[in-house]
DRENDRENDREN-657655 format. One record per residue (C-alpha): residue number from 1; y, z, x. Coordinates in Angstrom, 2 decimals, padded with zeros to 5 digits. Layout:
N
+-----+---------+---------+---------+
| num |       y |       z |       x |
+-----+---------+---------+---------+
| NUM |       Y |       Z |       X |
...
+-----+---------+---------+---------+
END
This chain:
451
+-----+---------+---------+---------+
| num |       y |       z |       x |
+-----+---------+---------+---------+
|   1 | -071.20 |  059.33 | -173.54 |
|   2 | -073.87 |  056.66 | -173.85 |
|   3 | -077.49 |  057.12 | -174.83 |
|   4 | -079.86 |  056.93 | -171.84 |
|   5 | -081.88 |  053.99 | -173.26 |
|   6 | -080.80 |  050.59 | -174.69 |
|   7 | -081.95 |  049.16 | -178.02 |
|   8 | -085.36 |  047.51 | -177.88 |
|   9 | -088.45 |  046.66 | -179.90 |
|  10 | -089.09 |  050.39 | -180.34 |
|  11 | -085.52 |  051.70 | -180.51 |
|  12 | -082.64 |  050.91 | -182.89 |
|  13 | -079.18 |  052.45 | -183.23 |
|  14 | -076.98 |  052.84 | -186.31 |
|  15 | -073.41 |  054.11 | -185.96 |
|  16 | -073.19 |  055.25 | -189.56 |
|  17 | -075.60 |  056.05 | -192.33 |
|  18 | -077.01 |  052.68 | -193.50 |
|  19 | -078.35 |  052.11 | -196.99 |
|  20 | -081.96 |  052.95 | -197.68 |
|  21 | -083.00 |  049.28 | -197.64 |
|  22 | -082.07 |  048.88 | -193.97 |
|  23 | -083.77 |  052.11 | -192.98 |
|  24 | -086.99 |  051.25 | -194.84 |
|  25 | -087.22 |  047.73 | -193.37 |
|  26 | -086.76 |  049.05 | -189.83 |
|  27 | -089.33 |  051.81 | -190.29 |
|  28 | -091.85 |  049.31 | -191.70 |
|  29 | -091.20 |  047.03 | -188.71 |
|  30 | -091.91 |  049.91 | -186.33 |
|  31 | -095.15 |  050.89 | -188.10 |
|  32 | -096.42 |  047.31 | -188.09 |
|  33 | -096.11 |  047.16 | -184.32 |
|  34 | -095.88 |  049.93 | -181.77 |
|  35 | -093.89 |  052.61 | -183.57 |
|  36 | -090.31 |  053.48 | -182.72 |
|  37 | -087.17 |  055.51 | -183.31 |
|  38 | -084.21 |  054.77 | -185.56 |
|  39 | -081.28 |  056.87 | -184.32 |
|  40 | -078.29 |  057.33 | -186.61 |
|  41 | -075.02 |  058.33 | -184.97 |
|  42 | -075.06 |  055.89 | -182.02 |
|  43 | -073.14 |  052.60 | -181.82 |
|  44 | -074.80 |  049.28 | -180.92 |
|  45 | -073.58 |  049.57 | -177.32 |
|  46 | -075.23 |  052.98 | -176.97 |
|  47 | -072.08 |  055.10 | -177.37 |
|  48 | -072.84 |  058.41 | -179.07 |
|  49 | -070.47 |  058.69 | -182.04 |
|  50 | -072.17 |  061.47 | -184.00 |
|  51 | -072.44 |  062.17 | -187.72 |
|  52 | -070.63 |  064.43 | -190.16 |
|  53 | -072.38 |  067.44 | -191.64 |
|  54 | -072.27 |  065.74 | -195.05 |
|  55 | -074.14 |  062.68 | -193.77 |
|  56 | -076.72 |  064.84 | -192.04 |
|  57 | -077.35 |  066.88 | -195.18 |
|  58 | -077.74 |  063.72 | -197.26 |
|  59 | -080.26 |  062.19 | -194.85 |
|  60 | -082.29 |  065.34 | -194.38 |
|  61 | -082.54 |  065.90 | -198.13 |
|  62 | -083.53 |  062.44 | -199.31 |
|  63 | -084.61 |  059.93 | -196.66 |
|  64 | -088.14 |  061.21 | -196.00 |
|  65 | -089.04 |  061.00 | -199.68 |
|  66 | -087.35 |  057.60 | -200.02 |
|  67 | -089.41 |  056.14 | -197.18 |
|  68 | -092.64 |  057.65 | -198.53 |
|  69 | -092.06 |  056.27 | -202.04 |
|  70 | -090.89 |  052.81 | -200.91 |
|  71 | -093.70 |  051.93 | -198.49 |
|  72 | -097.30 |  050.92 | -198.93 |
|  73 | -099.47 |  052.27 | -197.39 |
|  74 | -097.32 |  055.42 | -197.46 |
|  75 | -095.33 |  056.22 | -194.31 |
|  76 | -094.38 |  059.79 | -193.45 |
|  77 | -091.67 |  059.77 | -190.74 |
|  78 | -090.65 |  062.57 | -188.41 |
|  79 | -086.97 |  063.37 | -188.93 |
|  80 | -085.02 |  065.61 | -186.57 |
|  81 | -081.47 |  066.34 | -185.48 |
|  82 | -080.24 |  066.45 | -181.91 |
|  83 | -076.97 |  067.45 | -180.27 |
|  84 | -075.59 |  065.28 | -177.47 |
|  85 | -072.31 |  066.54 | -175.97 |
|  86 | -071.44 |  068.44 | -179.13 |
|  87 | -072.18 |  065.43 | -181.35 |
|  88 | -075.01 |  065.53 | -183.82 |
|  89 | -077.39 |  062.61 | -184.34 |
|  90 | -080.47 |  062.08 | -186.49 |
|  91 | -083.72 |  060.65 | -185.14 |
|  92 | -086.15 |  059.02 | -187.58 |
|  93 | -089.42 |  058.42 | -185.73 |
|  94 | -092.73 |  056.82 | -186.69 |
|  95 | -095.85 |  055.97 | -184.69 |
|  96 | -097.82 |  052.75 | -184.81 |
|  97 | -099.62 |  052.53 | -188.15 |
|  98 | -103.39 |  052.56 | -188.45 |
|  99 | -103.48 |  050.79 | -191.84 |
| 100 | -101.52 |  047.60 | -191.16 |
| 101 | -099.89 |  045.71 | -192.70 |
| 102 | -097.20 |  048.04 | -194.07 |
| 103 | -094.83 |  046.58 | -196.63 |
| 104 | -092.09 |  047.47 | -199.07 |
| 105 | -093.74 |  048.28 | -202.37 |
| 106 | -091.03 |  046.71 | -204.56 |
| 107 | -091.29 |  043.34 | -202.74 |
| 108 | -095.07 |  043.17 | -202.37 |
| 109 | -097.22 |  042.29 | -199.38 |
| 110 | -096.19 |  038.62 | -199.02 |
| 111 | -092.44 |  039.20 | -199.17 |
| 112 | -092.01 |  042.82 | -198.11 |
| 113 | -093.82 |  042.96 | -194.74 |
| 114 | -091.46 |  043.40 | -191.78 |
| 115 | -091.86 |  043.31 | -188.00 |
| 116 | -089.66 |  043.90 | -184.97 |
| 117 | -088.36 |  040.90 | -183.02 |
| 118 | -086.81 |  042.33 | -179.91 |
| 119 | -083.90 |  044.44 | -181.17 |
| 120 | -083.95 |  043.11 | -184.73 |
| 121 | -086.15 |  043.43 | -187.81 |
| 122 | -087.44 |  040.33 | -189.63 |
| 123 | -089.81 |  039.37 | -192.44 |
| 124 | -093.35 |  038.62 | -191.32 |
| 125 | -094.87 |  035.20 | -191.92 |
| 126 | -098.24 |  034.78 | -193.62 |
| 127 | -099.88 |  034.21 | -190.20 |
| 128 | -098.43 |  037.46 | -188.86 |
| 129 | -099.54 |  039.37 | -191.95 |
| 130 | -103.07 |  038.12 | -191.43 |
| 131 | -102.93 |  039.14 | -187.77 |
| 132 | -101.78 |  042.62 | -188.73 |
| 133 | -104.85 |  042.90 | -190.97 |
| 134 | -107.06 |  041.86 | -188.04 |
| 135 | -105.37 |  044.40 | -185.76 |
| 136 | -106.18 |  047.16 | -188.22 |
| 137 | -109.83 |  046.09 | -187.99 |
| 138 | -109.78 |  045.69 | -184.19 |
| 139 | -110.36 |  041.91 | -184.31 |
| 140 | -108.91 |  039.24 | -181.97 |
| 141 | -108.63 |  035.67 | -183.25 |
| 142 | -110.05 |  034.31 | -179.99 |
| 143 | -113.39 |  035.98 | -180.83 |
| 144 | -113.66 |  034.40 | -184.28 |
| 145 | -116.60 |  032.03 | -184.82 |
| 146 | -115.87 |  028.36 | -185.43 |
| 147 | -118.22 |  027.71 | -188.33 |
| 148 | -117.90 |  023.93 | -188.18 |
| 149 | -119.01 |  023.88 | -184.51 |
| 150 | -122.44 |  024.30 | -182.90 |
| 151 | -123.67 |  025.22 | -179.43 |
| 152 | -123.87 |  021.50 | -178.66 |
| 153 | -120.08 |  021.39 | -178.79 |
| 154 | -119.99 |  023.57 | -175.67 |
| 155 | -120.16 |  021.83 | -172.29 |
| 156 | -122.96 |  023.62 | -170.45 |
| 157 | -122.03 |  022.02 | -167.13 |
| 158 | -118.54 |  023.51 | -167.32 |
| 159 | -120.03 |  026.92 | -168.10 |
| 160 | -122.51 |  026.65 | -165.22 |
| 161 | -119.71 |  025.75 | -162.82 |
| 162 | -117.74 |  028.81 | -163.95 |
| 163 | -120.74 |  031.13 | -163.60 |
| 164 | -121.43 |  029.75 | -160.13 |
| 165 | -117.87 |  029.90 | -158.78 |
| 166 | -116.35 |  032.94 | -160.52 |
| 167 | -114.38 |  035.25 | -158.25 |
| 168 | -115.65 |  038.74 | -157.28 |
| 169 | -118.88 |  038.25 | -159.20 |
| 170 | -122.36 |  037.16 | -158.23 |
| 171 | -123.78 |  033.92 | -159.53 |
| 172 | -125.20 |  034.14 | -163.04 |
| 173 | -127.57 |  031.93 | -164.99 |
| 174 | -126.70 |  030.25 | -168.26 |
| 175 | -128.27 |  032.29 | -171.04 |
| 176 | -127.45 |  033.45 | -174.55 |
| 177 | -126.94 |  036.96 | -173.22 |
| 178 | -124.35 |  035.73 | -170.71 |
| 179 | -122.60 |  033.59 | -173.30 |
| 180 | -122.44 |  036.50 | -175.70 |
| 181 | -121.18 |  038.88 | -172.98 |
| 182 | -118.25 |  036.54 | -172.34 |
| 183 | -117.74 |  036.02 | -176.10 |
| 184 | -118.26 |  032.29 | -175.62 |
| 185 | -120.65 |  032.43 | -178.57 |
| 186 | -120.91 |  034.85 | -181.47 |
| 187 | -123.63 |  035.72 | -183.96 |
| 188 | -123.11 |  035.85 | -187.71 |
| 189 | -125.82 |  036.07 | -190.38 |
| 190 | -128.49 |  035.29 | -187.75 |
| 191 | -126.71 |  032.08 | -186.72 |
| 192 | -125.00 |  031.26 | -183.45 |
| 193 | -121.49 |  029.79 | -183.41 |
| 194 | -119.11 |  028.98 | -180.56 |
| 195 | -116.09 |  031.28 | -180.55 |
| 196 | -112.48 |  030.14 | -180.50 |
| 197 | -112.17 |  031.15 | -176.83 |
| 198 | -115.50 |  029.47 | -176.01 |
| 199 | -114.36 |  026.12 | -177.41 |
| 200 | -110.90 |  026.39 | -175.84 |
| 201 | -112.33 |  027.07 | -172.39 |
| 202 | -115.60 |  025.14 | -172.37 |
| 203 | -115.64 |  022.76 | -175.34 |
| 204 | -116.38 |  019.04 | -175.08 |
| 205 | -113.41 |  018.33 | -177.34 |
| 206 | -111.51 |  021.49 | -178.36 |
| 207 | -108.96 |  019.60 | -180.46 |
| 208 | -111.73 |  018.50 | -182.84 |
| 209 | -111.75 |  022.08 | -184.14 |
| 210 | -108.34 |  023.45 | -183.10 |
| 211 | -106.10 |  020.43 | -183.56 |
| 212 | -102.86 |  022.10 | -182.48 |
| 213 | -104.30 |  023.91 | -179.44 |
| 214 | -102.55 |  021.53 | -177.07 |
| 215 | -099.37 |  021.15 | -175.02 |
| 216 | -096.78 |  018.47 | -175.71 |
| 217 | -094.78 |  017.70 | -172.57 |
| 218 | -091.52 |  015.75 | -172.92 |
| 219 | -088.93 |  014.64 | -170.41 |
| 220 | -085.45 |  014.20 | -171.92 |
| 221 | -082.44 |  012.41 | -170.55 |
| 222 | -079.45 |  014.65 | -169.88 |
| 223 | -079.24 |  018.17 | -171.28 |
| 224 | -079.22 |  017.65 | -175.06 |
| 225 | -082.81 |  016.51 | -175.65 |
| 226 | -082.16 |  013.45 | -177.80 |
| 227 | -083.39 |  010.55 | -175.67 |
| 228 | -087.02 |  010.82 | -174.53 |
| 229 | -087.83 |  009.32 | -171.13 |
| 230 | -091.53 |  010.17 | -171.10 |
| 231 | -093.95 |  012.28 | -173.12 |
| 232 | -097.63 |  013.19 | -172.92 |
| 233 | -100.05 |  015.20 | -175.05 |
| 234 | -102.12 |  017.53 | -172.88 |
| 235 | -105.49 |  017.90 | -174.57 |
| 236 | -108.95 |  019.10 | -173.56 |
| 237 | -109.85 |  022.57 | -172.35 |
| 238 | -107.21 |  025.09 | -171.30 |
| 239 | -108.00 |  024.29 | -167.66 |
| 240 | -107.41 |  020.59 | -168.29 |
| 241 | -104.20 |  021.27 | -170.21 |
| 242 | -102.90 |  023.38 | -167.34 |
| 243 | -103.58 |  020.64 | -164.77 |
| 244 | -102.07 |  017.87 | -166.92 |
| 245 | -098.92 |  019.84 | -167.72 |
| 246 | -098.45 |  021.04 | -164.14 |
| 247 | -098.70 |  017.46 | -162.86 |
| 248 | -096.26 |  016.20 | -165.52 |
| 249 | -093.66 |  018.81 | -164.52 |
| 250 | -093.92 |  018.64 | -160.75 |
| 251 | -093.87 |  014.83 | -160.65 |
| 252 | -090.47 |  014.85 | -162.35 |
| 253 | -088.69 |  017.39 | -160.19 |
| 254 | -086.47 |  016.55 | -157.26 |
| 255 | -088.05 |  016.75 | -153.82 |
| 256 | -086.75 |  017.29 | -150.35 |
| 257 | -088.65 |  016.68 | -147.12 |
| 258 | -088.74 |  019.06 | -144.18 |
| 259 | -090.28 |  018.15 | -140.82 |
| 260 | -092.23 |  020.99 | -139.24 |
| 261 | -094.13 |  020.24 | -136.04 |
| 262 | -095.81 |  016.85 | -136.50 |
| 263 | -096.04 |  017.08 | -140.30 |
| 264 | -093.59 |  016.23 | -143.05 |
| 265 | -093.56 |  018.94 | -145.75 |
| 266 | -092.46 |  018.31 | -149.30 |
| 267 | -090.38 |  020.94 | -151.11 |
| 268 | -089.70 |  021.01 | -154.84 |
| 269 | -086.27 |  021.92 | -156.20 |
| 270 | -087.88 |  024.90 | -158.02 |
| 271 | -090.45 |  027.43 | -156.75 |
| 272 | -093.91 |  026.11 | -157.54 |
| 273 | -095.19 |  029.60 | -158.31 |
| 274 | -092.57 |  030.04 | -161.05 |
| 275 | -093.71 |  026.82 | -162.75 |
| 276 | -097.34 |  027.85 | -162.42 |
| 277 | -096.82 |  031.36 | -163.81 |
| 278 | -094.63 |  030.21 | -166.71 |
| 279 | -097.28 |  027.64 | -167.64 |
| 280 | -100.15 |  030.15 | -167.33 |
| 281 | -098.32 |  032.74 | -169.43 |
| 282 | -097.77 |  030.12 | -172.11 |
| 283 | -101.46 |  029.19 | -172.15 |
| 284 | -103.19 |  032.57 | -171.98 |
| 285 | -100.81 |  034.58 | -174.19 |
| 286 | -100.02 |  032.09 | -176.95 |
| 287 | -101.13 |  032.69 | -180.51 |
| 288 | -103.84 |  030.11 | -181.18 |
| 289 | -104.04 |  031.15 | -184.82 |
| 290 | -100.65 |  029.51 | -185.43 |
| 291 | -101.10 |  025.82 | -186.20 |
| 292 | -098.42 |  024.52 | -183.85 |
| 293 | -098.65 |  023.13 | -180.32 |
| 294 | -097.15 |  024.65 | -177.22 |
| 295 | -094.27 |  022.56 | -175.90 |
| 296 | -092.66 |  021.92 | -172.53 |
| 297 | -089.28 |  020.18 | -172.36 |
| 298 | -087.68 |  018.98 | -169.13 |
| 299 | -083.92 |  018.50 | -169.05 |
| 300 | -081.54 |  017.75 | -166.21 |
| 301 | -080.54 |  021.43 | -165.99 |
| 302 | -083.64 |  023.36 | -167.14 |
| 303 | -087.31 |  023.44 | -168.12 |
| 304 | -088.26 |  025.10 | -171.41 |
| 305 | -091.72 |  026.53 | -172.11 |
| 306 | -092.18 |  027.08 | -175.85 |
| 307 | -095.17 |  029.16 | -176.95 |
| 308 | -096.18 |  029.94 | -180.57 |
| 309 | -096.40 |  033.66 | -181.33 |
| 310 | -094.64 |  036.81 | -180.20 |
| 311 | -095.19 |  039.30 | -177.41 |
| 312 | -098.50 |  041.03 | -178.17 |
| 313 | -097.04 |  044.47 | -177.41 |
| 314 | -093.74 |  046.38 | -177.35 |
| 315 | -092.30 |  044.40 | -174.44 |
| 316 | -088.52 |  044.12 | -174.15 |
| 317 | -087.30 |  040.89 | -172.53 |
| 318 | -085.12 |  043.02 | -170.26 |
| 319 | -088.19 |  044.78 | -168.85 |
| 320 | -090.27 |  041.76 | -167.87 |
| 321 | -090.24 |  042.62 | -164.16 |
| 322 | -091.87 |  046.04 | -164.65 |
| 323 | -095.39 |  044.61 | -164.57 |
| 324 | -096.26 |  045.80 | -168.08 |
| 325 | -098.99 |  043.65 | -169.60 |
| 326 | -100.25 |  043.40 | -173.18 |
| 327 | -103.08 |  040.95 | -173.80 |
| 328 | -103.22 |  038.84 | -176.93 |
| 329 | -106.30 |  036.96 | -175.69 |
| 330 | -108.24 |  039.36 | -173.41 |
| 331 | -111.32 |  037.12 | -173.24 |
| 332 | -109.34 |  034.05 | -172.20 |
| 333 | -107.43 |  036.16 | -169.65 |
| 334 | -110.66 |  037.59 | -168.23 |
| 335 | -112.36 |  034.21 | -167.81 |
| 336 | -109.29 |  032.49 | -166.36 |
| 337 | -108.84 |  035.40 | -163.93 |
| 338 | -112.45 |  035.10 | -162.77 |
| 339 | -111.99 |  031.32 | -162.53 |
| 340 | -109.13 |  031.90 | -160.07 |
| 341 | -106.22 |  030.84 | -162.26 |
| 342 | -104.79 |  034.35 | -162.62 |
| 343 | -104.48 |  036.70 | -159.64 |
| 344 | -103.16 |  039.97 | -161.12 |
| 345 | -102.46 |  040.75 | -164.75 |
| 346 | -098.85 |  041.67 | -165.43 |
| 347 | -097.51 |  039.96 | -162.30 |
| 348 | -096.52 |  036.63 | -163.89 |
| 349 | -092.91 |  037.37 | -164.78 |
| 350 | -092.48 |  039.37 | -161.58 |
| 351 | -093.49 |  036.27 | -159.58 |
| 352 | -091.16 |  034.06 | -161.62 |
| 353 | -088.06 |  036.22 | -161.14 |
| 354 | -088.85 |  037.09 | -157.52 |
| 355 | -089.39 |  033.45 | -156.50 |
| 356 | -086.10 |  032.45 | -158.14 |
| 357 | -084.30 |  035.27 | -156.35 |
| 358 | -085.71 |  034.16 | -152.98 |
| 359 | -084.39 |  030.62 | -153.53 |
| 360 | -081.05 |  032.05 | -154.74 |
| 361 | -081.32 |  030.24 | -158.06 |
| 362 | -079.90 |  031.18 | -161.44 |
| 363 | -082.14 |  033.75 | -163.17 |
| 364 | -084.71 |  032.50 | -165.70 |
| 365 | -084.31 |  033.48 | -169.35 |
| 366 | -086.99 |  034.68 | -171.78 |
| 367 | -086.27 |  034.62 | -175.52 |
| 368 | -088.38 |  036.17 | -178.27 |
| 369 | -087.65 |  034.34 | -181.50 |
| 370 | -089.17 |  034.34 | -184.94 |
| 371 | -092.82 |  033.70 | -184.11 |
| 372 | -092.22 |  032.06 | -180.74 |
| 373 | -091.52 |  032.88 | -177.10 |
| 374 | -089.37 |  030.60 | -174.98 |
| 375 | -089.19 |  030.83 | -171.18 |
| 376 | -086.35 |  028.84 | -169.61 |
| 377 | -086.39 |  027.96 | -165.91 |
| 378 | -082.96 |  026.72 | -164.73 |
| 379 | -082.97 |  023.65 | -162.50 |
| 380 | -080.75 |  022.72 | -159.60 |
| 381 | -077.88 |  020.33 | -160.43 |
| 382 | -079.13 |  016.77 | -160.37 |
| 383 | -078.29 |  014.89 | -157.21 |
| 384 | -078.23 |  011.58 | -159.04 |
| 385 | -075.91 |  010.65 | -161.87 |
| 386 | -078.62 |  008.94 | -163.90 |
| 387 | -082.36 |  008.92 | -164.47 |
| 388 | -082.61 |  005.44 | -162.99 |
| 389 | -081.02 |  006.53 | -159.72 |
| 390 | -083.32 |  009.56 | -159.64 |
| 391 | -086.38 |  007.29 | -160.03 |
| 392 | -085.10 |  005.05 | -157.24 |
| 393 | -084.60 |  008.05 | -154.99 |
| 394 | -088.14 |  009.31 | -155.70 |
| 395 | -089.52 |  005.83 | -155.09 |
| 396 | -087.77 |  005.63 | -151.71 |
| 397 | -089.18 |  009.01 | -150.77 |
| 398 | -092.64 |  007.87 | -151.83 |
| 399 | -092.35 |  004.73 | -149.70 |
| 400 | -091.34 |  006.88 | -146.74 |
| 401 | -094.67 |  008.69 | -146.99 |
| 402 | -096.73 |  005.72 | -148.17 |
| 403 | -095.16 |  002.52 | -146.79 |
| 404 | -097.36 |  000.21 | -148.91 |
| 405 | -097.87 |  000.72 | -152.64 |
| 406 | -098.88 | -000.97 | -155.91 |
| 407 | -097.30 | -000.85 | -159.36 |
| 408 | -100.22 |  001.26 | -160.59 |
| 409 | -099.59 |  003.82 | -157.84 |
| 410 | -095.88 |  003.95 | -158.71 |
| 411 | -096.74 |  004.59 | -162.37 |
| 412 | -099.12 |  007.39 | -161.39 |
| 413 | -096.90 |  009.11 | -158.82 |
| 414 | -093.61 |  008.88 | -160.76 |
| 415 | -095.20 |  009.27 | -164.23 |
| 416 | -093.19 |  006.38 | -165.66 |
| 417 | -094.19 |  003.35 | -167.71 |
| 418 | -095.34 |  000.12 | -166.04 |
| 419 | -092.26 | -001.78 | -167.25 |
| 420 | -089.98 |  000.92 | -165.83 |
| 421 | -091.89 |  000.88 | -162.53 |
| 422 | -091.41 | -002.90 | -162.30 |
| 423 | -087.66 | -002.59 | -162.93 |
| 424 | -087.26 |  000.10 | -160.28 |
| 425 | -089.28 | -001.67 | -157.57 |
| 426 | -087.59 | -005.02 | -158.28 |
| 427 | -084.23 | -003.39 | -157.72 |
| 428 | -085.41 | -002.27 | -154.28 |
| 429 | -086.70 | -005.77 | -153.62 |
| 430 | -083.25 | -007.22 | -154.47 |
| 431 | -081.59 | -004.69 | -152.17 |
| 432 | -084.05 | -005.74 | -149.42 |
| 433 | -085.27 | -002.17 | -149.00 |
| 434 | -088.72 | -003.41 | -150.07 |
| 435 | -090.74 | -006.61 | -149.56 |
| 436 | -093.29 | -007.99 | -152.00 |
| 437 | -096.66 | -009.47 | -151.02 |
| 438 | -098.88 | -011.19 | -153.57 |
| 439 | -098.26 | -011.99 | -157.24 |
| 440 | -098.61 | -010.26 | -160.61 |
| 441 | -101.28 | -007.52 | -160.66 |
| 442 | -102.26 | -008.24 | -157.04 |
| 443 | -098.70 | -007.65 | -155.80 |
| 444 | -098.17 | -004.96 | -153.17 |
| 445 | -094.85 | -003.55 | -152.01 |
| 446 | -093.91 | -002.14 | -148.63 |
| 447 | -090.79 | -001.03 | -146.80 |
| 448 | -088.90 | -003.84 | -145.16 |
| 449 | -089.21 | -002.24 | -141.74 |
| 450 | -092.91 | -001.46 | -142.12 |
| 451 | -095.38 | -003.23 | -139.91 |
+-----+---------+---------+---------+
END
């Protein structure tokens, strides 16, 4: 017989009685997040193996006191026995703690704080420990004041545009009351400061105060990620970062052209909605307290979205299509939803997996690592054997739509360097697919059969 649930962030199995150290670390990890159950007498694959009477007596007599004495603040677990098909198991259960962070007394706060990472338990970093302290006080980092900033560092025109165009809300005027209601500003000791979310969404230059709140996009040759073809740092507000990153990705994907009625329609190799949702999830749910940028890496066979931080709630990567949503940055989510970037909370991963299924593509993968989340979108096999041939193919497709073009337009549409654009277009000139008119910067290129 197998247990009816698999291991997860809130459930762990042990076939045999582990030593107290393992039990204590797991229980601390549960308390520091969303609670959970440690079940002894079940194998890793869920098979119910049961325990001997001797093991059960030993656990029932000593483990509750051991956990209480070893943890700070003290943890009092609920311990019970159950019988499944004549086999006895022990369930050690704790709820989410109210006095985070919990840690192992003998190791101290810095070294003895543990959290759950998917189905495993790991030591918490200093950033996570600080976040656990904020959680106990009901504080979100996005609402923190930026003491080195002033109201002048907020772009009032951007705020006015948002208040004018927000979805499902009437127009609102720019006032301190409105700014405070959206947590764009915050008061402290009778002074007004922009909040973290305010600067990220409406700042003139967010990276002046949050240097790593950016996205680094890189396009690598092949599948190993050693040779960089192109890279760009997406800076500015979160809206601007989204637009820059989305353009960088979509301009590097393969395209096919379908003629419907009198119009030629362009189709990307991957569902656009999956790219959009993966990018939005990375932006709105990342941990901006961690001083590391988000990263996007394009390879021949996949796109990787790397976001600092963990899932903000007890979300198992196997349950991403259930529509469960935990918000790390509720203010950012609220404003981006009203700005039209997010349609329905909790639908992002559903859209990603559904769109891939419709196109009959290999399923995406989501990995929760130590203080990071990685979403991997598989790509179709490359039609061309090299990056150069792929650029040539894209350039030919571009010339089919736009028969006359300049080097600057090639650079912009293909997102390649000027020297690379010159090499690619000159190859088409040599093959007589393209003709050149004019010289140097005034040169224009058009298809050989174009009028």
